[in-house]
N, C-alpha and C positions, 0 to 999 in steps of 0.2 A: 867211219860214218858218224854224222853229227845227230844227236838226239836232242830235240828242243823240249824244254821243260817250262811249265807255267812260271816258275820263279824268274827265268831269264826274260820271258815276254813281259812279265810284270815289271821287272827292273827297267825295261825300255819304255814302260808306260803304255803298252799296247792294249791292255784290257781296260775298257771303259764301260760305264753303265749302258751307254746307248749303242754298243756294238763296236766292231772294228772299223775305224775310219779308212778312207781311201788312201792307198799308198802314195807317198809323195812322188815316187818315180813315174807315176801315171798322170801327173799334173803338168800343164805348161808353165813356163816361167811366170807369166802374167797371173795365172790362177794361184800359183805357189806364193807369189809376192803378196797378193791380197789375203791369202789364207793365214799368213804369218802375223799380220797386224793385230795388235792387242796385248793383253796382259798374260804373263807367263810366270809360273812358279819354278824357281831354279833350285835344284838340289845338287850340292856338290858332295860326292862320296869319296871312297877310297882313293888314295893317291901316293905319290912318291916325292921325296925331297932329296935333291942332289946338291952337295957342296963338298969342297975339299976332296973331290974325286970319289966320294962315297955316296951311295944311294940307300935311303932308308924308307920304310913305309910310313904313310900318314893315315891317321884314322879319318873316318867320314868328316867332312867339313861343314861349313855353315850353309844355311839355306836363305833364300831371299826372293825378292820380286824383281821382275824386269818387264819393260814394256817396249814392244817393237812399234815404231811409228813410221809413217810415210814421210819422205823428204822430197825435195825437188829432183834429186838424183837417184832415188831408190828408197832404201830403208835405213833406219838407224835404231839403236837400242839405247835405252836409258834404264838405270837400275840402282838399287840401293847398295849393292856390293862394290860397284865401280862407278862412283859419281861422275856425271857428265853425260854427254851425248856422243855415241860412238857409231860410226858408219858401219853398216852391214854390207858385205860384198858376197855375191854368189861366186863360187869358185867353179870355173868351167874348164880351164886348161891344166893347171898344175894340181891335180887331185891329190888328196891326202888319204892315208889309211890309218886305221887303229889296230894296234897289236897289243896283246896282253903283256904285262910286265913279266919278268922272269918268275919261274915257279918259286924260287927262293924268296923273292919279295912278297909274293902272294901268301906263302906259308908264314913268313915273319909277321905280316899284317894280321893274319888270322890269330896267330899266337899272342901278339901284343895287344890287340884291340878286341878280340873275341868276335870278329865279324869275318864272314867269308865273302870276299869281294865278288860281285857279279860283273865280270868284264866281258863285254861282247865286242868281237872284232868287226871291222867294217864289212867284211864279206858275210859274216853271220847276220848282221843287221839287215843287209839287203835281202838275204834269203828269208828271214823271219817276216818281213813286211810284204813279201811276195813280188819283188821286182823280177821282171822277165829276164831271162839269161841275156847277158850283155848290157843290161840297163844298170845304171848306178844311181844310188840315192843322191838327191841334190845336196850340195854342201854349201854352208855359209861360214863366213869368217868375220871377226871383228877384233880390234886391238885398241890399246890405249894405255894411259898412265894415270895412276892415282896415288894419293898419299895415304898410307895405312898407319896405324899406331906404331908398327915396327919399322916404318920407313917407306921410301919410294918403291912402287911396284910397277913394272911394265908387264902388261898382260896380253894374252892372245886367247881367243876362244874359237875352236874348230868344231862345228856342229854338222851332223848328218840330220837332214830333215826327214823323219820317218813318215810323218803325216801332219795334218793341220793341227794336231793336238800334242805332238810329241817330237822332241829333238834329243839327240844323244851325241856326246862328244867328249872333248878334252878341254879343260881350262888350264892354261900354263901361265905361270907368273915368275918373272925374274925379280928376286928379292935383293935390292941393291945393298941394304945395310949389312946383310950376312954373306953376300956374294953367292947365293944359292938359286936353284931353279926348282919350283914346286909344280907338280902336275897332278890334276885330279880328274876323275870321271865326273862329268856334269850331265844332268838330265833336266830338260826344260819341258814342262807339261802344263796343261790347262784343261 
């Protein structure tokens, strides 16, 4: 049995001063598209770094701003963490899921960084926001490339749209200079 706690709901950005927003699984694609346009606060938290066949925990990462804008073909995102304009795509066929990292990685992260990661799986997120049985949260995806001080990074962002004020997912980056792959939990809120 899963017990929901306020910290998990807060980590998803579900508690806001004006009450609980409408779950995104109850919006049409057109309503959802319009509701996502605007400014977002992006918070990157706990993650992992894999290189040379080993995976280690990463502490909470940087935060920044992003803006979702309308385009002729749909939506795009611009932001200060990944310069440029990157097309956003709704994922409808090949759905992705979020699973928690191994218990060993979670414990090592807590030991090394003094933070207990709040990882919520895709199934848990759908339950928390109140999707009806058989309904899935809308998913969006973007990718691109940028030059970081440490070298070239190819990135992908996989987000579950929880509601018009909150998205939750994974930021993944291929770090060319070191030949590694970093993944972090990312939360977008406003």
